N, C-alpha and C positions, 0 to 999 in steps of 0.2 A: 155141393158142387166146388171144386177148387180151382182156381185161376191157373195154377201150374199145369193141371191136366189139359185144360182148353189150350194152352199155349202150346204143349206137345203134341196135341191133335192136330192144331192147325199147322205147325211145324212139318208134320209127317204128311202134310198134303190132303188131310181128311176133312170133310164137310161138317161145319159146326151146327147144331141144331138150334131152333128158334130160342129156346130156354137158355142156351149156352151163351148166345148173343146178347140176349137181354140181361142175364147175369153180370156181363162184363160192363155193357154200357150202364146200368143202373150202379154198379160197384163203383166205376170210375167216377162217375158224377157225384155221388155221394161221399167219395173219398176213402171208402173202404178197399178198394183196389189201388196199390200205390202205382206211381209214373213207370217205374222199372218194369213191372209186371206188363202194364199196357203196351209200353215201348216193346218190349219182346213180342207181343201179339201183333202189332202193327207191322214190325219187321217180318214177321213169319207171313202176314198177308201180302206184303210186297213181293216176297219171293214164290209164294204158292197161290195166290189169286183168291178169289171167292167165286162161287157159284151165284148163278141169277138169283136163286132163293135166298142165299146168303146176303146177297147186296140189298134185296128188297127189305129182309128183316133188320138189317143194321141201320137202314135208312128210317125205318118206322121206329125203330128203339130210340135213336136220336129224336125224332119228332115228338116222341112221347116223354123225351126227359124234360121238357118245359111246357111253356104256354103253346096254344093253338089258336090261331085266329078263325074265329066262327063267323063266316060270310054268308050263313044260310038266310038271312034277312034280306040279302041282296038279290033281287029277281035276276031270273036267268042264268046262264052258264058262265062264271066267272072266268076269264082267260088271263094267264100272266105270261109274261115274256122275260126271259133271263139270257143275259150275254156273259160268256166267259171272260171277257173284258177286253181293252184294246185301246188304242190312242185316237182320239177325236170320234169316239162312239157316241153319238148323238141320237141314237135310235128311238131311245125311250121317250125322249121330248118330242119327238115327232109320232111316234106309234100310239101313244096315250090318246091325244086328241084325234087323231086320224081314225082311229079303230072305234072310239067312242062315238063318233059322228055319225056312224053307220048302226048305232044301236047296240054294240057289245060293250057289257060293263067290264071295266078295267079299274080294279080295286088294287092299288099298287102301294106295296110295301119297299120303301128304300133307303138306302144309307148314305153316309158320307164317305168320300173317297180318300185313300191313303195311296198316294203314288202320283202319276203324272198329271192328272187334273181331278178336280172335284169330283164326287158322285153325283147322280140325280138330283139329290136333294140341295147340294152346294150350287149346281148349276140353275135351279129353279129360284134359288134365294138371290139370284142376281136380280131378280124382279122384285122392286121394293115393295115391302109389306108382306110378301108372299111366306105362309108358314106351313109347317106340316104337324103342328102339335095339335092334334084333333082328337076329341073322346071318340071312343069306337061308335058311339050312337051317331054322332056327327059325321063321321067317316062313312057309316052305312047310308046315312040319309042323302049325302052328296052323291054317291055312286047312283043311289036309285033315282035321284033327281036329274044328274047331269051325266051319268054313265062313267064318270071319270073322278078319282080323287087319289091323293098321293099323302100316305102316312109315314112317319118315322118309324125305325124297326123298334119292336119290344125288347125290353132289357132282358126279359127271360126266354127269349125263342131260342130253341135248340140249343141249351147249355152244354149238352153233351159234346155237340161238334165244336162249339168255341174251345172247350177244355182240350179235345182231342187234336184239333188244328195246331193249337199252340204247341203241344207235345210232338206232333209230327214234324213241325217247322224247325225243331232243334235237335231231331233225332234222325235225319236223314230219311224220312219215311213220307214225303208228300207227294213224291211221284209214284204213285199207285192208283191206276184206274178204279178198282173198287172203292178206294177210299175217297178220291176226288168226287166221283160220281155220288156217292153217298152224302157226302158233305154238301155238294150243291142242292140234291134233290131234297135232302131233309129241310133246308131252309125254305124251299119253294113250297113244298107240301103244308109245312107248319103255318105258312102264311094264307092258307085256305083256298087256293084258287081250284077249280074243277078241272081246268086243262093248262097244258102248259107248252108254250112254244120256247125252243132253246136256240139260241145264236151261238154256235160254237166256232170260235176264231181258229184260223190256222196261219200260220206265217211268221216272220221273224218278230212282229209286236205282239204275237198271241203267247199264251202260257204253253200251247201245244204247237210246236214248230213245224211238225210234218203232217201232212194230209192223213197219213196211216193212223197217227196218234190221236189225231181230232176225230176222225171216224170211229176209232174204238170207243173214246170217250162218249161221242153223241149215242153211238148204240147203246152203251152201258146205261146212259142216263135216260134214254127213251124206254128201254126196257124196264127199269126201275119204276118209272112214273105210271108205265101201263100195269105193271104187276101189281101196284098198290092202288088202282082204280083212279087213276088220273089220266085222262087223255093227253097224251105226249107226243111231240114230233120235234125233230131238230133240222136246222138249217147250218151247213159248214160253209163259213164266209171267210173271205180273204183277209187278212191282216197284215200282209207283207208291206204295206204302207198305210199310213193314217187313212180313215174314214172321211169322206168330205174333204173340206178345206180348213176348218176351223179346229184348233186345238187350245181351249181355254173356256172359262166359264160363260162369261156374257157373250163371248164370239160364238159359242155354241147354241146359247140361246137364240141369237140372231139368226144363225143359219138354219135352226129348226123353224124359225118362222118363215124364213124364205123358202123352205122346203115345202111347208103347208100351203104357201101361195102358188106353189107350182113353179117356184124360180131357185130352187136348192140344186146342190151338185147331182150330177148324174148317179153315181154311186151311191150316195146316200139315199136319193130317192128311190132307185130301184131295190136296195135292199129293205126298205121299209115297206115297199109294195109286196115284196116276197113275204116277210115275215108277217105283214098286216093280213095278207089275204089268208094265211094259215091260222091266224087267230080268229078272223071272222068265220071261216069254215069249222073249227073246232066248236066255236059259239052256236053253230047251227043256223047262222044267219044267212048262207049261202049254200047251193048244193054241190058247188064244184069251186076250185082255185081261181079259175078264170072268171066266173062270175064275182066271186069276192073281190079280186083285183080292178074289176071295171067299177064296183061299187066304191072303192077307195078312190079311184082316180076321178068318179064324179064328185066325190066329196071335196076334192082338192079343187077341181073345176068350179063346182057352184058356191065355193067360200064356206060351206058347211064345217069342214074341218078346222080352218081358221076361226070361225066362230066359236066351236068348241073349246078352241084353246082360251080365248077371251073369257068365257063364262067359267072356266076350271081356275084361271089365274085369279078372277075376280072373287070367286066364291071362296078361295083361301086366302083372302085378304091382300091379293097382289094388284099391282097398278097395270090393269089391262090395257090402257094406253100405250104399252110398249109395243104392241102387236102392230099397230099403225106407225108408231114412231120409236124404232129400234134405237135411235139416238137417246132415248131415256134411260137406258141401260147403263151400267158403270162404263166409263170411258178413260182409257190409258192416257197419260201424258204425253207419251213419246210414241210415234211410228217410225219405225227404222226398216228400209229395205236392205234384204240380202241379195246382192247381184252375183250373177252367174259369172264364173271367172274364165270360162271356156264355152265354145259353142258345141251344140251337138243335141243327143236326146237324152232326157232323164231316165236312167237306167235303173236307179234305187233310191228309194228313201227309206232308210232303216226307222220303222216306226216307233219303237221304244226308245232309241235315241232321240228323236224328235220330241216324245213326250218327255223326255228328261230335260231337254232345252226349254220346255214350257215351264217344267217345276222349277228350273232356276229362276225364273222370272217371277214365281210366286203363285202359279196356276195351280199347283199341287200341294200336297203335304209330304214332307220328308218324315215326319214323325206325326203322332196323333194331336201332338200339341201346337203343331205348325198353324199358322192362320194364312188363310187364302186371300190372295188378292183378286177378286171376282173379275176385275177388268183387263188382266193382262193374258197374254198368250201368243199363239202363231196363227198366221194365216197364209196357208199355201196358195202359190199363185199357179204351180205347175204340178203335174202328176206324173207316174210312170209312163213313159212313151211318148210325152210331150216334147216338141222341138223347143231348143231355148237358144237365145244368141248372148254373147258377151256382153255384160253390163246390164242384162234384162233382170228385173226383179224375179227372184223363185219363191222367197220367202217374206211376209211382212212381220216385223216383231212389233208387238203391242207391250210397252213396258211403263213402268211408273219410275224407272230411273234410267239416266242417259248413258252410262257406260255399260254396254251390253256385248263386249268382245269375246267373254267366255262362252255366252250364248251363241254368238255368230260362230265361233270355232267349232263348238258342238253342232251347228246345222251343217256347217261345209262337211263335217267329218261324217255325217249321216246321209249325204248325197253323193251320188255316182252320176256323171255325164259321160257318155261315150259317144264315139263317132257313127257306129253302127245304130241304125234304127232299131226300136224296141218296142215290143207289143205291151199294151196295158194286161195287167194281170187278170185272170178270170175273178169274177166278184163272188158269185155263188157256185160253189163245187158241188155240193150234194144236198138232197133233201131226204130225210131219215125218217120214215113214219111207222116202222114196226121194230 
């Protein structure tokens, strides 16, 4: 088998066989296929696409290129959730305890964030003592005992994907639905879940800016998951503005606590109930989505979701007293209000620009070596559609330095106020189950 023949075959729009795709991934991972040949193949895929069978084969070839997490010792149907990213995306911090509190095992493998704010692990490490360095046996024991545990990502999970993504990043081949879908799903499948709920973002703060592109990606991932034996569904949710009010690590942990108390932002609460109800349904803990949603609402109302959060934090070394006293989370030295310069209605909050403003404060990483300041970030006081008055605070800056002029300018440039009344954006656009 020759790589050049495979490149030419895909260039001409023909379907690659299972053996040809496996040959490419194995050879690229072990170094016998050079970058320039794999670059040619990925560019051919960008132009010619891939069939459903090709996408499933590519995904599993990347899964099999490295370690696979064996969760078979965990009782029940293990359900994972993946978000395609966004700003103020606090859903995992809420969903883990919420879904676990109704008996669904959540064995979560998470990473650290590079960008606007930290990843799930960074956020959880806002809680003093919390750690994710668990042996696999301890990880399994905690999920069986508490229905929830979070572990750091394995160093050798889907090495083919890591290598391929780095190549695509510098060869103009990132934006290909088959390659994006296979990349995301390979990591989820290698992490060992039986079922997967995908939160595919759409809008200005999302990787996919249009609903059409988000729908295509969601359908591609759902089909891959189902084709390789994982029960998979997707929710397409709005990211034209930040989700919730908080952007920043400790701030998002507090917002998650508020949400589990039933006092969180309306949009964050609604999205968590939507995603969570599908997780419960896939885990076969309810017979329909409405029943699953009611179970989650009850868990918030009777306090069991909040209690599950405490047990989860305590079991991984964290100070669970932050749940009752969030002031024990890292606190910023300065709170600075950003006031509206005109009256009217908030018409636009550019999500990724607001995320950049938070990163300027130290809430995220510009590079892998950057250190995160867990205390800092932004707290929105208004969302799209809200009325504002001159001099009214629209954002609170939490900072550990006093001169935040650059951050203020970034925020002002991210916000549009109009005289005309504006409607809030639709939060959940579609649910895709096949």
